[in-house]
MDTraj code that builds the backbone (N, CA, C; nanometers):
import mdtraj as md
import numpy as np

residues = "MET PHE SER ASP TYR PRO ASP ILE LEU THR VAL LYS ASP ILE THR LYS MET LEU GLY VAL HIS PRO ASN THR VAL TYR ASP LEU VAL LYS GLU GLY VAL LEU PRO LYS ILE PRO CYS CYS ARG HIS ILE LYS VAL ALA LYS ILE TYR VAL ILE LYS TYR VAL LEU GLN SER ALA GLN".split()
xyz = np.array([
    [1.4416, -0.3776, -0.0150],
    [1.3213, -0.3008, -0.0875],
    [1.2313, -0.1898, -0.0479],
    [1.2570, -0.0681, -0.0873],
    [1.1689, 0.0407, -0.0303],
    [1.2178, 0.0560, 0.1330],
    [1.3585, 0.0222, 0.1530],
    [1.3989, 0.0917, 0.2987],
    [1.3696, 0.2313, 0.3617],
    [1.3518, 0.2938, 0.2512],
    [1.3263, 0.4584, 0.3037],
    [1.2136, 0.4894, 0.3460],
    [1.1117, 0.3914, 0.3200],
    [0.9913, 0.3961, 0.3796],
    [0.9589, 0.3044, 0.5057],
    [0.8425, 0.4147, 0.5817],
    [0.8285, 0.3475, 0.7381],
    [0.7351, 0.1979, 0.6861],
    [0.7462, 0.1335, 0.8413],
    [0.6633, 0.0115, 0.8340],
    [0.4851, 0.0153, 0.8069],
    [0.4975, 0.1010, 0.8659],
    [0.3445, 0.1583, 0.8287],
    [0.3181, 0.2375, 0.7287],
    [0.2310, 0.2355, 0.6363],
    [0.2295, 0.3242, 0.5222],
    [0.0932, 0.4103, 0.4979],
    [0.0838, 0.5004, 0.4389],
    [-0.0360, 0.5817, 0.4403],
    [-0.0505, 0.5549, 0.2591],
    [-0.2077, 0.6141, 0.2071],
    [-0.1649, 0.6256, 0.0933],
    [-0.1190, 0.6955, -0.0032],
    [-0.0805, 0.8062, 0.0585],
    [0.0560, 0.9007, 0.0014],
    [0.1367, 0.8041, -0.0272],
    [0.2432, 0.7514, 0.0718],
    [0.3508, 0.6631, 0.0463],
    [0.3199, 0.5467, -0.0460],
    [0.2204, 0.4879, -0.0570],
    [0.2040, 0.3820, -0.1717],
    [0.1899, 0.4370, -0.2706],
    [0.1511, 0.5492, -0.2963],
    [0.1449, 0.5938, -0.4655],
    [0.2781, 0.6401, -0.4899],
    [0.3636, 0.6967, -0.4116],
    [0.5015, 0.7417, -0.4319],
    [0.5796, 0.6015, -0.4543],
    [0.5432, 0.4972, -0.3899],
    [0.6234, 0.3744, -0.3777],
    [0.5802, 0.3019, -0.4967],
    [0.4745, 0.3025, -0.5402],
    [0.4357, 0.2159, -0.6983],
    [0.4056, 0.3027, -0.8191],
    [0.4122, 0.4224, -0.7911],
    [0.3983, 0.5474, -0.9012],
    [0.2754, 0.5246, -0.9658],
    [0.1719, 0.4955, -0.8919],
    [-0.0037, 0.5183, -0.9330],
    [-0.0581, 0.5887, -0.8667],
    [-0.1982, 0.6282, -0.9109],
    [-0.3010, 0.7426, -0.8794],
    [-0.3709, 0.6685, -0.7082],
    [-0.3653, 0.7866, -0.6526],
    [-0.4367, 0.7284, -0.5513],
    [-0.5587, 0.6513, -0.5328],
    [-0.6421, 0.6960, -0.6441],
    [-0.7712, 0.6104, -0.6591],
    [-0.7164, 0.4720, -0.6963],
    [-0.5809, 0.4366, -0.7475],
    [-0.5583, 0.2893, -0.7880],
    [-0.5355, 0.1971, -0.6444],
    [-0.4872, 0.2561, -0.5477],
    [-0.4679, 0.2443, -0.4073],
    [-0.5873, 0.2099, -0.3371],
    [-0.6799, 0.3011, -0.3236],
    [-0.8045, 0.2926, -0.2816],
    [-0.8655, 0.1641, -0.3192],
    [-0.8559, 0.1307, -0.4767],
    [-0.8969, 0.0430, -0.5526],
    [-0.8353, -0.0925, -0.4746],
    [-0.7181, -0.0956, -0.4537],
    [-0.6571, -0.2193, -0.4091],
    [-0.6924, -0.2515, -0.2654],
    [-0.7270, -0.1606, -0.1726],
    [-0.7558, -0.1252, -0.0468],
    [-0.8692, -0.2575, -0.0308],
    [-1.0098, -0.1395, -0.1650],
    [-1.1278, -0.1825, -0.1565],
    [-1.1262, -0.3563, -0.1783],
    [-1.0791, -0.3916, -0.2597],
    [-1.0612, -0.5293, -0.3358],
    [-0.9668, -0.6273, -0.1915],
    [-0.8987, -0.5938, -0.0930],
    [-0.8458, -0.6436, -0.0225],
    [-0.7106, -0.7116, -0.0536],
    [-0.6535, -0.6406, -0.1783],
    [-0.5302, -0.6824, -0.2221],
    [-0.4277, -0.6179, -0.1185],
    [-0.4474, -0.4923, -0.0654],
    [-0.3834, -0.4432, 0.0594],
    [-0.4634, -0.4348, 0.1876],
    [-0.4627, -0.5223, 0.2549],
    [-0.5105, -0.5395, 0.3622],
    [-0.4629, -0.4189, 0.4560],
    [-0.6019, -0.3212, 0.4974],
    [-0.5822, -0.2225, 0.5829],
    [-0.6051, -0.2278, 0.6995],
    [-0.4794, -0.1533, 0.7778],
    [-0.5025, -0.1271, 0.9490],
    [-0.5862, -0.0426, 0.9992],
    [-0.6695, -0.0911, 1.0783],
    [-0.7921, 0.0272, 1.1138],
    [-0.7104, 0.1291, 1.2148],
    [-0.7680, 0.2302, 1.1469],
    [-0.6933, 0.3745, 1.2252],
    [-0.7430, 0.5002, 1.2073],
    [-0.8730, 0.4782, 1.2917],
    [-0.9771, 0.6097, 1.2600],
    [-1.0127, 0.5951, 1.1396],
    [-1.0233, 0.7156, 1.0763],
    [-1.0724, 0.7237, 0.9234],
    [-0.9667, 0.7160, 0.8234],
    [-0.8428, 0.7332, 0.8622],
    [-0.7147, 0.7284, 0.7707],
    [-0.6788, 0.5873, 0.7135],
    [-0.6283, 0.5479, 0.6263],
    [-0.5713, 0.4285, 0.6035],
    [-0.4503, 0.3730, 0.5570],
    [-0.4258, 0.2928, 0.6391],
    [-0.2922, 0.2647, 0.6702],
    [-0.2682, 0.0781, 0.6470],
    [-0.1508, 0.0931, 0.5503],
    [-0.1241, -0.0393, 0.5282],
    [0.0366, -0.1097, 0.5761],
    [0.0352, -0.2165, 0.5695],
    [0.1581, -0.2276, 0.6720],
    [0.2472, -0.2642, 0.5506],
    [0.3910, -0.2124, 0.5480],
    [0.4810, -0.2480, 0.3918],
    [0.4871, -0.3687, 0.3666],
    [0.4665, -0.4818, 0.4225],
    [0.5134, -0.5985, 0.4062],
    [0.4006, -0.6810, 0.3090],
    [0.2746, -0.5618, 0.3183],
    [0.1739, -0.5882, 0.1906],
    [0.2154, -0.5676, 0.0841],
    [0.2657, -0.4481, 0.0785],
    [0.2761, -0.4153, -0.0402],
    [0.4072, -0.4395, -0.1123],
    [0.5067, -0.5284, -0.0357],
    [0.5892, -0.5599, -0.1124],
    [0.5668, -0.6809, -0.1791],
    [0.4817, -0.7691, -0.0777],
    [0.4215, -0.9101, -0.1373],
    [0.3386, -0.8605, -0.2781],
    [0.2557, -0.7553, -0.2859],
    [0.1827, -0.7198, -0.4274],
    [0.2743, -0.6925, -0.5251],
    [0.3956, -0.6133, -0.4829],
    [0.4514, -0.6030, -0.5952],
    [0.5205, -0.7394, -0.6355],
    [0.6024, -0.7822, -0.5569],
    [0.6338, -0.9379, -0.5816],
    [0.5292, -1.0402, -0.6602],
    [0.4559, -1.0315, -0.6541],
    [0.3329, -1.0677, -0.6737],
    [0.2898, -1.0779, -0.8645],
    [0.2946, -0.9115, -0.8382],
    [0.2751, -0.8741, -0.9673],
    [0.3605, -0.8928, -1.1082],
    [0.4840, -0.8907, -1.0200],
    [0.6127, -0.9631, -1.1201],
    [0.5993, -1.0634, -1.1518],
    [0.5579, -1.1367, -1.1063],
    [0.5457, -1.3125, -1.1311],
    [0.4665, -1.3403, -1.2707],
])
top = md.Topology()
chain = top.add_chain()
for i, resn in enumerate(residues, 1):
    res = top.add_residue(resn, chain, resSeq=i)
    for name in ("N", "CA", "C"):
        top.add_atom(name, md.element.get_by_symbol(name[0]), res)
traj = md.Trajectory(xyz[None], top)
């Protein structure tokens, strides 16, 4: 699942993966649904957390 994407994702990557607006990704990070990796001022998320989110949403 999502093998074409790197293990560490940017907001842009996640919007492409999920087909959502960037604001939705920022909200998911803000709510703690997608834990961010501290990286300067940029938001980075491990791909495994996006996969877990997709699988939980499908249930």
